[in-house]
C-alpha positions as CSV (number, residue, x, y, z in Angstrom):
1,M,0.0,0.0,0.0
2,Y,1.4,3.4,-1.0
3,S,1.4,6.2,1.4
4,Y,0.3,9.7,0.5
5,K,3.9,10.9,0.3
6,S,4.9,8.1,-1.9
7,M,2.0,8.7,-4.2
8,T,2.9,12.4,-4.4
9,R,6.5,11.5,-5.2
10,R,5.4,9.1,-8.0
11,L,3.2,11.7,-9.5
12,K,6.1,14.2,-9.6
13,E,8.4,11.6,-11.2
14,L,6.0,10.8,-14.1
15,P,7.2,11.8,-17.6
16,L,5.8,15.0,-18.9
17,W,3.7,13.4,-21.6
18,Q,2.0,11.2,-18.9
19,K,1.3,14.3,-16.8
20,I,-0.2,16.1,-19.8
21,A,-2.3,13.0,-20.6
22,I,-3.7,12.9,-17.0
23,V,-4.6,16.6,-17.2
24,I,-6.4,16.1,-20.6
25,L,-8.3,13.1,-19.3
26,S,-9.2,15.0,-16.1
27,M,-10.5,18.0,-18.1
28,A,-12.5,15.7,-20.4
29,F,-14.1,14.1,-17.4
30,V,-15.0,17.4,-15.9
31,R,-16.5,18.6,-19.2
32,V,-18.6,15.5,-19.5
33,G,-19.9,15.8,-16.0
34,S,-20.6,19.5,-16.5
35,N,-22.9,18.8,-19.5
36,I,-25.2,16.1,-18.0
37,P,-28.1,17.9,-16.3
38,L,-29.9,16.4,-13.4
39,P,-33.3,15.0,-14.6
40,F,-35.3,16.8,-11.9
41,V,-33.9,20.3,-12.6
42,N,-35.9,23.0,-14.4
43,R,-33.4,24.5,-16.7
44,L,-35.7,27.3,-17.9
45,Y,-35.8,28.6,-14.3
46,I,-32.1,28.7,-13.9
47,Q,-31.7,30.2,-17.4
48,S,-34.0,33.1,-16.4
49,L,-31.8,33.7,-13.3
50,L,-28.5,33.6,-15.3
51,N,-29.9,36.2,-17.7
52,V,-29.9,38.7,-14.9
53,D,-27.0,41.1,-15.3
54,G,-23.9,39.9,-13.3
55,L,-25.1,36.3,-12.7
56,G,-23.9,35.2,-16.2
57,F,-20.3,35.5,-14.8
58,F,-21.0,32.4,-12.6
59,N,-22.0,30.4,-15.6
60,S,-18.8,31.4,-17.4
61,I,-16.5,30.3,-14.6
62,T,-18.3,27.0,-14.3
63,G,-18.1,26.4,-18.1
64,G,-21.9,26.3,-18.5
65,S,-22.4,23.7,-15.8
66,M,-24.4,26.2,-13.8
67,L,-26.8,26.6,-16.7
68,Q,-27.0,22.8,-17.1
69,M,-27.4,22.3,-13.3
70,S,-25.2,19.3,-13.8
71,F,-23.2,17.1,-11.4
72,F,-20.5,19.8,-11.4
73,A,-22.9,22.7,-11.2
74,L,-20.8,24.5,-8.5
75,S,-17.5,23.8,-10.3
76,V,-14.7,26.0,-9.0
77,S,-16.9,28.7,-7.4
78,P,-16.7,27.3,-3.8
79,Y,-12.9,27.2,-4.1
80,I,-12.6,30.7,-5.5
81,T,-14.9,32.1,-2.8
82,A,-12.9,30.3,-0.1
83,S,-9.7,31.7,-1.5
84,I,-11.0,35.3,-1.4
85,I,-12.4,34.8,2.2
86,I,-9.1,33.4,3.5
87,Q,-7.1,36.1,1.7
88,L,-9.3,38.8,3.4
89,L,-8.9,37.0,6.8
90,T,-5.1,37.3,6.6
91,V,-5.6,41.0,7.2
92,V,-7.6,40.4,10.4
93,F,-5.6,37.4,11.6
94,P,-1.8,37.9,11.0
95,A,-1.2,34.2,12.0
96,L,-2.7,33.3,8.6
97,E,-0.3,35.5,6.8
98,E,2.6,34.0,8.8
99,M,1.4,30.5,7.9
100,R,1.4,31.3,4.2
101,K,5.0,32.7,4.4
102,D,6.2,29.8,6.6
103,G,7.9,27.8,3.7
104,K,6.4,24.8,2.0
105,T,4.9,23.4,5.2
106,G,3.1,26.6,6.0
107,M,1.8,27.0,2.4
108,D,0.5,23.4,2.4
109,R,-1.4,24.2,5.6
110,Y,-2.7,27.4,4.1
111,K,-3.9,25.6,1.0
112,R,-5.5,22.8,3.1
113,L,-7.4,25.5,5.0
114,I,-8.7,26.9,1.7
115,N,-9.7,23.4,0.5
116,I,-11.6,22.7,3.8
117,T,-13.3,26.1,3.6
118,G,-14.2,25.5,0.0
119,G,-15.7,22.1,0.8
120,V,-17.9,23.7,3.6
121,L,-19.0,26.5,1.2
122,G,-19.8,23.9,-1.5
123,I,-22.1,22.1,0.9
124,L,-23.7,25.4,2.0
125,Q,-24.2,26.4,-1.6
126,A,-25.7,23.1,-2.5
127,V,-28.2,23.2,0.4
128,S,-29.2,26.8,-0.4
129,M,-29.8,26.0,-4.1
130,A,-31.7,22.9,-3.4
131,I,-33.9,24.4,-0.6
132,G,-34.0,28.1,-1.5
133,L,-34.2,27.9,-5.3
134,G,-35.7,24.5,-5.4
135,G,-39.0,25.7,-3.9
136,R,-39.2,28.6,-6.3
137,G,-39.1,26.4,-9.4
138,L,-35.5,25.0,-9.8
139,L,-36.5,21.5,-8.8
140,D,-39.4,19.7,-10.5
141,P,-40.9,18.0,-8.5
142,Y,-39.9,19.8,-5.3
143,N,-40.0,17.3,-2.5
144,W,-37.6,15.9,0.1
145,K,-36.2,13.3,-2.3
146,T,-35.2,15.8,-5.0
147,V,-33.9,18.2,-2.4
148,L,-31.7,15.5,-0.8
149,A,-30.5,14.2,-4.1
150,A,-29.6,17.6,-5.4
151,T,-27.8,18.6,-2.2
152,L,-25.8,15.4,-2.2
153,I,-24.9,15.5,-5.9
154,W,-23.9,19.1,-5.9
155,S,-22.0,18.9,-2.7
156,V,-20.0,15.8,-3.8
157,G,-19.4,17.4,-7.2
158,G,-18.1,20.6,-5.7
159,I,-15.8,18.8,-3.2
160,F,-14.6,16.5,-6.0
161,I,-13.5,19.5,-8.1
162,I,-11.5,20.8,-5.2
163,F,-9.7,17.5,-4.6
164,L,-9.2,17.1,-8.4
165,G,-7.5,20.5,-8.4
166,E,-5.2,19.4,-5.5
167,F,-4.4,16.2,-7.3
168,L,-3.5,17.9,-10.5
169,E,-1.3,20.3,-8.6
170,K,0.8,17.3,-7.4
171,L,1.9,16.9,-11.0
172,E,3.8,20.2,-10.6
173,I,2.9,21.6,-14.0
174,G,0.6,24.3,-12.7
175,S,-2.3,25.1,-10.4
176,G,-5.0,22.4,-10.7
177,I,-7.8,24.8,-10.0
178,S,-6.5,27.3,-12.6
179,M,-6.4,24.5,-15.2
180,I,-10.0,23.6,-14.5
181,L,-11.0,27.3,-14.5
182,F,-9.2,27.8,-17.8
183,C,-10.9,24.8,-19.3
184,N,-14.3,26.1,-18.2
185,I,-13.8,29.5,-19.7
186,V,-12.4,28.2,-23.0
187,S,-15.3,25.7,-23.3
188,S,-17.8,28.6,-23.2
189,I,-16.1,30.5,-26.1
190,P,-18.0,28.7,-28.9
191,S,-21.4,29.4,-27.4
192,D,-20.4,33.0,-26.7
193,L,-19.3,33.5,-30.3
194,T,-22.5,32.0,-31.5
195,G,-24.5,34.4,-29.3
196,I,-22.5,37.4,-30.6
197,L,-23.1,36.3,-34.3
198,E,-26.8,35.8,-33.7
199,Y,-27.0,39.2,-32.0
200,A,-25.1,40.9,-34.8
201,S,-27.1,39.3,-37.6
């Protein structure tokens, strides 16, 4: 049985082409999971919300998974929110700033704190969407079964994205979350161009 440290070391020692292959397969998996909507979600309702000025940004950073209300509906949004919160807290709590500057060990603890905070925020976001928006038309039908299923699926999906980002970072070819975010943004370019052309015609 491999320990966590030995697994991390093996990932670092992989040839570059294998690392790139892992990244590509991971991105493909995320994109597939981002485009399979849950069967009990009313997409017309979420589309009406995302048409509101400002909310379309969330759909962009999730690569359209927010519009699909798919398994990865939350995508990287919990992690980004957690990063901002922890960054702001470093001003209030100097110990956090010292932790971040305390070499690799301190930085690892700092990133772990962001991951944990992101996981908690992901669960809270999933609960709020399932209960708050579900009763207003997001879930069809709206009952305890669909609320529970949506909460579990979106929570697990959000936490999975965080751990996938951490896993990809072990390859030491870039930030895993940044790779996922870049993939999400790039994936929305074709639909954005189509919308621009339709608007211009």
